C-alpha positions in Angstrom: 22.9 -48.4 -67.2 19.7 -49.7 -65.9 18.3 -46.2 -65.7 19.2 -45.6 -69.3 17.4 -48.8 -70.3 14.3 -47.9 -68.4 14.4 -44.4 -70.1 14.6 -46.0 -73.5 11.8 -48.4 -72.7 9.6 -45.5 -71.7 10.4 -43.6 -74.9 9.6 -46.7 -77.0 6.3 -47.1 -75.2 5.4 -43.5 -75.9 6.3 -43.9 -79.6 4.2 -47.0 -79.9 1.2 -45.2 -78.4 1.7 -42.0 -80.3 2.5 -43.7 -83.6 4.3 -41.7 -86.3 1.3 -40.0 -87.7 2.0 -36.7 -89.6 -1.3 -35.3 -88.2 -5.0 -36.1 -88.0 -6.7 -36.4 -91.4 -10.2 -35.0 -91.6 -12.9 -37.7 -91.8 -14.5 -38.1 -95.2 -18.3 -38.1 -95.9 -20.1 -41.4 -95.3 -20.9 -43.7 -97.0 -17.8 -44.0 -99.1 -17.7 -45.6 -102.5 -18.1 -49.4 -102.4 -14.9 -51.4 -101.8 -16.0 -54.4 -103.8 -14.4 -55.7 -106.9 -16.6 -56.2 -110.1 -18.6 -59.4 -109.9 -18.0 -60.0 -106.1 -21.6 -59.6 -104.8 -23.2 -61.6 -102.1 -27.0 -61.8 -102.0 -27.7 -61.6 -98.3 -30.9 -62.1 -96.4 -30.2 -61.0 -92.8 -31.5 -62.6 -89.6 -33.0 -59.3 -88.7 -32.3 -55.6 -88.7 -29.9 -55.3 -85.7 -26.4 -53.9 -86.3 -24.7 -57.3 -85.9 -26.8 -58.5 -88.8 -26.7 -55.5 -91.1 -24.0 -52.7 -91.0 -21.4 -54.8 -89.3 -21.8 -57.6 -91.9 -21.5 -54.9 -94.6 -18.2 -53.7 -93.1 -16.8 -57.2 -92.9 -17.8 -58.1 -96.4 -16.3 -54.9 -97.8 -13.1 -55.5 -95.9 -12.8 -58.7 -98.0 -13.7 -57.0 -101.3 -17.3 -58.1 -101.4 -20.5 -56.1 -101.8 -23.7 -57.1 -100.1 -27.0 -57.0 -102.0 -29.8 -56.8 -99.5 -33.6 -56.6 -99.7 -35.5 -53.5 -98.5 -35.4 -53.2 -94.7 -39.1 -53.4 -94.4 -38.9 -57.0 -95.6 -36.7 -58.2 -92.8 -37.4 -55.7 -89.9 -38.6 -56.8 -86.5 -41.0 -54.6 -84.5 -41.6 -55.1 -80.8 -45.1 -54.6 -79.3 -46.5 -51.1 -79.7 -43.9 -50.1 -82.3 -44.8 -49.1 -85.9 -45.4 -52.3 -87.9 -44.2 -53.3 -91.4 -46.8 -52.6 -94.0 -49.0 -51.5 -91.1 -49.7 -55.0 -90.1 -46.6 -57.1 -89.6 -44.3 -57.3 -86.6 -41.8 -59.5 -88.5 -40.2 -59.8 -91.9 -42.2 -60.9 -95.0 -41.0 -64.4 -96.1 -42.8 -64.6 -99.5 -41.3 -61.3 -100.7 -37.9 -62.4 -99.5 -38.3 -65.7 -101.4 -39.1 -63.8 -104.6 -36.2 -61.3 -103.9 -33.7 -64.2 -103.8 -35.1 -65.6 -107.0 -34.7 -62.2 -108.6 -31.0 -62.1 -107.6 -30.6 -65.6 -109.2 -32.2 -64.4 -112.4 -29.8 -61.4 -112.4 -26.8 -63.7 -112.4 -25.7 -63.7 -108.7 -23.8 -66.7 -107.6 -23.0 -66.1 -103.9 -25.7 -66.3 -101.2 -25.9 -66.0 -97.5 -29.4 -66.7 -96.4 -31.0 -66.7 -92.9 -33.5 -69.5 -92.8 -35.2 -68.0 -89.7 -35.9 -64.9 -91.7 -37.1 -66.9 -94.8 -39.4 -69.2 -93.0 -40.6 -67.0 -90.1 -39.7 -63.4 -90.7 -36.7 -63.2 -88.3 -35.2 -64.7 -85.2 -37.8 -63.3 -82.7 -40.7 -64.5 -84.9 -39.2 -68.0 -85.2 -39.5 -68.3 -81.4 -43.3 -67.8 -81.4 -44.7 -69.1 -84.7 -46.6 -72.3 -84.6 -48.3 -72.7 -88.0 -46.9 -73.6 -91.4 -48.9 -71.2 -93.6 -47.1 -68.1 -94.9 -49.4 -65.2 -96.0 -49.0 -63.9 -99.5 -49.0 -60.1 -100.0 -52.0 -60.2 -102.3 -54.0 -62.7 -100.3 -53.9 -66.4 -99.7 -51.2 -68.6 -98.2 -48.4 -70.9 -99.1 -47.0 -73.8 -97.1 -43.6 -72.8 -95.8 -42.2 -76.3 -96.5 -43.0 -75.9 -100.2 -41.5 -72.5 -100.4 -38.2 -73.6 -98.9 -38.0 -76.6 -101.1 -38.7 -74.5 -104.2 -36.0 -72.0 -103.2 -33.3 -74.6 -102.6 -34.2 -76.4 -105.8 -33.9 -73.2 -107.8 -30.5 -72.3 -106.4 -29.2 -75.8 -106.9 -29.9 -75.6 -110.6 -26.8 -73.4 -111.2 -23.6 -75.4 -110.3 -21.7 -72.1 -110.0 -23.7 -71.0 -107.0 -22.2 -71.0 -103.5 -25.0 -70.9 -101.0 -24.6 -70.5 -97.2 -27.7 -71.3 -95.2 -27.9 -70.0 -91.6 -30.1 -71.9 -89.2 -30.4 -71.9 -85.4 -31.3 -74.1 -82.5 -34.1 -72.2 -80.6 -33.1 -70.7 -77.3 -34.9 -71.7 -74.1 -37.6 -69.1 -74.1 -39.4 -66.6 -76.5 -38.8 -62.8 -76.5 -40.2 -60.4 -73.9 -42.3 -57.7 -75.5 -43.1 -59.5 -78.7 -46.7 -60.7 -79.3 -47.6 -60.0 -75.7 -44.7 -61.9 -74.1 -44.0 -60.8 -70.6 -41.0 -61.1 -68.3 -43.0 -63.5 -66.2 -43.6 -65.7 -69.2 -40.0 -65.6 -70.2 -38.8 -66.6 -66.7 -41.4 -69.4 -66.5 -40.6 -70.8 -69.9 -36.9 -70.5 -69.5 -37.1 -72.4 -66.2 -39.1 -75.1 -68.0 -36.6 -75.2 -70.9 -33.6 -75.5 -68.6 -35.0 -78.6 -66.9 -33.0 -81.8 -67.7 -34.6 -84.0 -70.4 -34.6 -87.7 -71.1 -31.7 -88.6 -73.4 -32.6 -90.0 -76.8 -30.2 -92.3 -78.7 -30.1 -94.4 -81.8 -33.4 -94.8 -83.6 -35.2 -92.9 -80.9 -33.4 -89.7 -82.0 -36.1 -88.6 -84.4 -38.5 -85.7 -84.7 -41.5 -87.4 -83.1 -39.6 -88.6 -80.1 -37.8 -85.3 -79.7 -41.2 -83.6 -79.5 -42.3 -86.0 -76.9 -39.1 -85.6 -74.9 -39.8 -82.0 -74.3 -42.3 -83.1 -71.6 -40.3 -85.8 -69.8 -37.4 -85.6 -67.4 -34.4 -88.0 -67.3 -36.1 -90.3 -64.7 -39.6 -90.2 -66.2 -40.7 -87.0 -64.5 -43.9 -85.6 -66.0 -43.1 -82.0 -66.9 -46.6 -81.3 -68.0 -47.8 -81.8 -64.5 -45.0 -79.6 -63.1 -45.8 -76.7 -65.5 -49.6 -77.0 -64.8 -48.9 -76.7 -61.1 -46.7 -73.7 -61.7 -49.5 -72.1 -63.9 -47.2 -72.0 -66.9 -48.7 -74.9 -69.0 -50.3 -72.8 -71.7 -47.2 -70.7 -72.3 -45.0 -73.9 -72.3 -47.4 -75.6 -74.7 -47.1 -72.7 -77.2 -43.4 -72.8 -76.8 -43.2 -76.5 -77.5 -45.3 -76.1 -80.6 -42.9 -73.4 -81.9 -40.0 -75.8 -81.2 -41.8 -78.6 -83.1 -42.2 -76.3 -86.1 -38.6 -75.1 -86.0 -37.2 -78.6 -85.8 -39.5 -79.8 -88.6 -38.3 -77.0 -90.9 -34.6 -77.7 -90.0 -35.3 -81.3 -91.0 -36.8 -80.2 -94.4 -33.6 -78.3 -95.2 -31.3 -81.0 -94.0 -33.2 -83.7 -95.9 -33.1 -81.6 -99.1 -29.4 -80.9 -98.8 -28.7 -84.6 -98.4 -29.8 -85.2 -102.0 -27.4 -85.1 -105.0 -26.8 -81.6 -106.5 -26.4 -79.7 -103.2 -22.6 -80.1 -102.8 -22.1 -76.3 -103.1 -24.5 -75.6 -100.3 -23.2 -75.0 -96.7 -25.4 -75.2 -93.6 -24.2 -73.4 -90.5 -26.4 -73.8 -87.5 -26.0 -71.7 -84.3 -27.1 -72.7 -80.9 -29.0 -69.8 -79.3 -28.9 -68.9 -75.6 -28.5 -72.1 -73.7 -27.9 -73.6 -70.3 -25.3 -75.8 -68.7 -28.0 -78.3 -67.7 -29.2 -81.1 -70.0 -31.9 -78.8 -71.2 -34.6 -78.9 -73.8 -32.0 -78.3 -76.6 -30.0 -81.4 -75.8 -31.8 -83.9 -78.1 -32.3 -81.3 -80.8 -28.5 -80.6 -80.9 -27.7 -84.4 -81.0 -30.2 -84.9 -83.8 -28.8 -82.0 -85.9 -25.2 -83.1 -85.3 -25.8 -86.6 -86.7 -26.9 -85.1 -90.0 -23.9 -82.9 -90.7 -22.5 -83.6 -94.2 -18.9 -84.1 -95.4 -17.8 -84.3 -99.1 -16.1 -87.3 -100.7 -12.7 -86.2 -99.4 -14.0 -85.8 -95.8 -14.2 -82.0 -95.9 -16.9 -80.6 -93.6 -19.9 -79.0 -95.4 -22.1 -78.4 -92.4 -21.4 -77.1 -88.9 -23.3 -76.6 -85.7 -21.6 -74.1 -83.3 -22.6 -72.0 -80.3 -23.8 -68.5 -81.1 -26.4 -67.1 -83.4 -25.9 -63.3 -83.8 -22.4 -64.0 -85.2 -23.6 -66.5 -87.9 -23.3 -64.0 -90.8 -19.8 -63.0 -89.7 -18.7 -66.6 -89.8 -20.3 -67.3 -93.2 -18.7 -64.3 -94.8 -15.3 -65.1 -93.5 -15.5 -68.8 -94.4 -16.7 -68.0 -97.9 -13.7 -65.7 -98.4 -11.3 -68.4 -97.0 -12.7 -71.0 -99.3 -12.5 -68.8 -102.4 -8.9 -67.7 -101.7 -7.6 -71.2 -101.1 -7.1 -70.9 -97.4 -5.2 -74.0 -96.0 -5.4 -72.9 -92.4 -2.8 -71.4 -90.0 -1.3 -71.8 -86.6 -2.4 -69.6 -83.7 -1.1 -69.1 -80.2 -4.0 -68.9 -77.7 -3.3 -67.4 -74.3 -6.0 -67.3 -71.5 -5.7 -64.8 -68.7 -8.0 -65.0 -65.7 -8.0 -68.7 -64.9 -11.7 -69.7 -65.6 -11.5 -70.9 -69.2 -12.4 -74.4 -68.1 -16.0 -73.4 -67.4 -18.9 -71.6 -69.2 -18.3 -67.9 -69.3 -21.9 -67.0 -68.4 -25.3 -68.6 -67.6 -26.3 -68.6 -71.3 -23.4 -70.9 -72.4 -23.7 -74.6 -72.3 -20.0 -75.4 -72.9 -16.7 -74.5 -71.2 -14.9 -71.6 -72.8 -12.1 -73.8 -74.1 -14.6 -76.0 -75.9 -16.3 -73.1 -77.6 -12.9 -71.8 -78.6 -11.8 -75.2 -79.9 -14.9 -75.7 -82.1 -14.5 -72.2 -83.6 -10.8 -72.6 -84.2 -11.6 -75.8 -86.1 -14.2 -74.0 -88.2 -11.6 -71.6 -89.4 -8.9 -74.2 -89.8 -6.7 -72.7 -87.0 -4.3 -75.0 -85.2 -3.1 -74.2 -81.7 0.6 -73.8 -81.3 2.9 -72.6 -78.5 4.5 -70.1 -80.9 2.8 -68.6 -83.9 2.5 -65.4 -85.9 -1.2 -65.0 -85.1 -1.9 -64.3 -81.4 -5.3 -64.9 -79.7 -5.6 -63.4 -76.2 -8.6 -64.3 -74.1 -9.5 -62.5 -70.9 -11.7 -64.6 -68.7 -13.5 -63.9 -65.4 -10.9 -63.9 -62.6 -10.4 -67.1 -60.7 -9.1 -65.0 -57.8 -10.9 -61.6 -57.7 -8.0 -60.3 -55.6 -5.7 -60.8 -58.6 -7.7 -58.7 -61.1 -5.0 -56.1 -61.2 -2.4 -58.7 -62.0 -4.6 -60.2 -64.8 -5.1 -56.7 -66.2 -1.4 -56.0 -66.1 -0.6 -59.2 -67.8 -3.1 -58.4 -70.5 -1.5 -55.0 -71.2 2.0 -56.4 -71.2 1.1 -59.2 -73.6 -0.6 -56.8 -76.1 2.5 -54.5 -75.9 4.8 -57.4 -76.5 2.8 -58.4 -79.6 3.0 -54.9 -80.9 6.7 -54.7 -80.5 7.1 -58.1 -82.2 4.8 -56.9 -85.0 2.5 -59.9 -84.5 -1.2 -59.6 -85.4 -3.4 -60.0 -82.3 -7.0 -60.9 -81.7 -8.4 -59.8 -78.3 -11.4 -61.6 -76.8 -12.9 -60.2 -73.6 -14.8 -63.1 -72.1 -15.0 -61.6 -68.6 -18.6 -60.5 -68.7 -17.9 -57.1 -67.2 -16.2 -58.5 -64.1 -13.3 -56.1 -64.4 -15.6 -53.1 -64.8 -14.6 -50.1 -66.8 -11.1 -50.2 -65.4 -10.1 -52.8 -68.1 -11.3 -50.4 -70.9 -9.5 -47.5 -69.3 -6.2 -49.5 -69.1 -6.5 -50.7 -72.7 -7.2 -47.1 -73.9 -4.4 -45.6 -71.8 -1.6 -48.2 -72.2 -2.1 -50.0 -75.5 -2.5 -49.1 -79.2 -6.1 -50.2 -79.9 -5.9 -49.6 -83.6 -3.1 -52.1 -84.0 -5.5 -55.0 -83.0 -6.5 -57.4 -85.7 -9.9 -57.8 -84.0 -11.7 -57.3 -80.7 -15.0 -58.4 -79.2 -16.5 -58.5 -75.8 -19.6 -57.7 -73.7 -21.9 -60.5 -74.9 -22.4 -64.2 -74.3 -19.0 -65.9 -74.9 -20.3 -68.0 -77.8 -21.1 -64.8 -79.8 -18.0 -63.0 -78.6 -15.8 -65.9 -79.8 -17.4 -66.2 -83.2 -17.4 -62.4 -83.7 -13.7 -61.9 -82.8 -12.4 -64.9 -84.7 -14.5 -64.1 -87.8 -13.1 -60.6 -88.0 -9.6 -61.5 -86.9 -9.2 -64.5 -89.2 -10.6 -62.6 -92.1 -8.2 -59.8 -91.6 -5.3 -62.1 -91.1 -6.1 -64.0 -94.3 -6.1 -60.7 -96.2 -2.8 -59.7 -94.8 -1.3 -63.1 -95.6 -2.6 -62.8 -99.1 -0.5 -59.6 -99.5 -2.9 -57.0 -98.1 -6.1 -55.6 -99.5 -7.0 -52.3 -101.2 -7.2 -49.1 -99.3 -11.0 -49.4 -99.4 -10.7 -52.9 -97.8 -8.4 -51.5 -95.1 -11.0 -48.7 -94.3 -13.9 -51.2 -94.1 -11.9 -53.4 -91.8 -11.1 -50.3 -89.6 -14.8 -49.7 -89.2 -15.3 -53.2 -87.9 -12.7 -52.7 -85.2 -13.8 -49.2 -84.3 -17.4 -50.2 -84.1 -16.5 -53.1 -81.6 -14.2 -51.0 -79.5 -16.3 -47.8 -79.2 -19.6 -49.6 -78.6 -18.1 -51.9 -75.9 -15.8 -49.5 -74.1 -18.0 -46.5 -74.3 -21.7 -47.4 -74.9 -22.1 -50.7 -73.2 -19.5 -49.9 -70.5 -20.8 -46.4 -69.6 -23.4 -44.7 -71.6 -25.9 -47.5 -71.7 -25.9 -47.8 -67.9 -26.6 -44.0 -67.7 -29.5 -44.3 -70.1 -31.0 -47.3 -68.3 -31.1 -45.4 -65.1 -32.5 -42.3 -66.8 -35.3 -44.3 -68.5 -36.3 -46.3 -65.5 -35.9 -43.8 -62.7 -36.3 -40.5 -64.5 -39.0 -41.4 -67.0 -40.6 -44.4 -65.5 -40.2 -46.1 -68.9 -39.0 -49.4 -70.3 -35.5 -49.4 -71.7 -36.4 -52.5 -73.7 -39.1 -50.7 -75.6 -39.3 -46.9 -76.0 -43.0 -47.3 -77.1 -44.3 -49.0 -74.0 -45.0 -46.5 -72.6 -44.3 -43.9 -75.4 -41.0 -42.1 -74.6 -39.5 -39.0 -76.1 -37.1 -40.7 -78.5 -35.6 -37.4 -79.7 -34.6 -36.7 -76.1 -33.1 -40.2 -75.8 -31.1 -39.8 -79.0 -29.8 -36.4 -77.8 -28.7 -38.0 -74.5 -27.1 -40.8 -76.4 -25.1 -38.4 -78.7 -24.0 -36.3 -75.8 -22.9 -39.3 -73.7 -21.0 -40.9 -76.6 -19.3 -37.6 -77.5 -17.9 -37.5 -74.0 -17.1 -41.1 -73.4 -15.5 -41.9 -76.9 -13.1 -39.0 -76.8 -10.1 -40.9 -75.3 -10.7 -44.1 -77.3 -11.0 -42.2 -80.5 -7.7 -40.3 -79.8 -6.1 -43.7 -79.2 -7.3 -45.0 -82.5 -6.3 -41.9 -84.3 -2.7 -42.1 -83.1 -2.6 -45.9 -83.9 -1.1 -47.7 -86.8 -2.6 -50.7 -88.5 -1.0 -53.6 -90.3 -1.6 -53.5 -94.0 0.6 -56.4 -95.1 2.6 -59.2 -93.5 4.8 -60.2 -96.4 6.4 -57.8 -96.7 5.4 -56.2 -93.4 3.8 -52.8 -93.7 1.8 -50.4 -91.6 -0.3 -47.2 -92.1 -1.5 -44.5 -89.8 -5.2 -44.4 -89.0 -7.0 -41.3 -90.2 -9.4 -39.1 -88.2 -12.6 -40.6 -86.8 -16.0 -39.0 -86.5 -19.3 -40.6 -85.3 -22.7 -39.5 -86.5 -26.3 -40.6 -87.2 -26.8 -42.4 -83.9 -29.8 -44.6 -83.7 -31.6 -47.2 -81.6 -32.5 -49.9 -84.2 -35.2 -51.6 -82.2 -36.1 -48.5 -80.1 -34.5 -50.0 -77.1 -31.3 -49.3 -75.1 -29.7 -52.7 -75.6 -27.8 -51.8 -78.8 -27.1 -48.8 -80.9 -26.2 -48.0 -84.5 -23.9 -45.3 -85.8 -22.1 -44.2 -88.9 -18.3 -44.1 -88.7 -16.5 -41.5 -90.8 -12.7 -42.0 -91.4 -10.0 -39.8 -92.6 -7.4 -40.9 -95.2 -4.9 -43.5 -94.1 -1.2 -42.4 -94.5 
């Protein structure tokens, strides 16, 4: 009898992995027709032109029935040192043209906005880390004060009470970007070490812009950090960095002060904390100052938030906008940690324990933890005991298969920072049904991974609870999942490492900038395409034999269609991230 039960269990496992697909459907041309409904357009100014801020936001928005209206890429693109510039002169986006573009959308009748403030006042995230002045150049000559431009924009958008405006801001990370405006790795290391030093804690009336600016230079016991940086030969670099922080905090104050006035109740301010440190670092007083200004409405509902993570800000805003528009009242979620290290930061760039980052993001999406729930959230952490990695991996696989059998939607968060190696991806590909997942994210700082996975997962769960979306919404959602899985499992896990070795050892180049020195970018693209063709084969086959949930009430599934990848690209001409188009066959 036991043998028969084991046999049936094996048969069931094979059925779950193979699905019931009638056969692979041929991928359709890309891009497909827009999935949005009439009148559901969001005017979107991205943080920059990386995939997490462009195509992946497009996928997520379309999975919810929205279309994104975006300015021309040249207006928000970032160029590293030595790379072709925008308009032959700019390494950053062009704030004045973006300002006028937003006003054009308002004149055309748009009433949904997601706007990156770093892009609007500085020309992008990287530029915001290095700018020190307040004058913004006008395309035809002359300048405008950035304070004035921001205030004009907010005033114009507040005039229409039907507008819903999400503003995305950031707390500057501890150091500027290597390879931008001459920044070197030595500069980065020196400034990050300076930024990570503990600072004097400000409280009460002392928590103001002037005292925060002064606190940058003083340790908790009165240590003079100016002297220390001078002795280390890093004073000039630190001084420029402090001036950039002063500017950034001043502009955040301008926005916060404006939103505190009557008439801005339909504005939402979402601030992300960029790469941080576990120490009481240079961000400490900035975060405390910004937290004390968070707004709530007359009923106590939160209007503003400050959360860890920056590259996931647009994901969070798109999802929360959808939840608010569809009358979301929250949901219960069962959270399971595997690995045993959830009580500490997941990496050196996080300043909170993993559980605290999770709790804050769950609250943002109105998720309530429960021992049993329909929605499952599974978090793989770094192993407490490295000798037990196989056991953690086995438990992960068993949990996912249990959720599949029980027809429960599942969000998988890999917070292990690569400590399990590629073995974890191989096990997931071999022994689970990847296309059944509601969302997946991994291979970045935990703050970003959390926001990304929960944004995509909660968005999809809400659609399914609302009765399911259109076929076009299902297909857009499938692209969000395929993009995460294929890039993490195949590119970041394998192909990127091969490219890093080839560029450094074979070409003597810099994988962080293919223009310094000038590398054969066609050769690199060819190697990328060949490597991805080889490494994605197994994961694509898994997705193609998967089924996806299309509705929860009543419960329904569809077979994935065929998958083809094309138009590979290195958005910033560096190996850190890639872009690609994902073609899908018909779902059946």
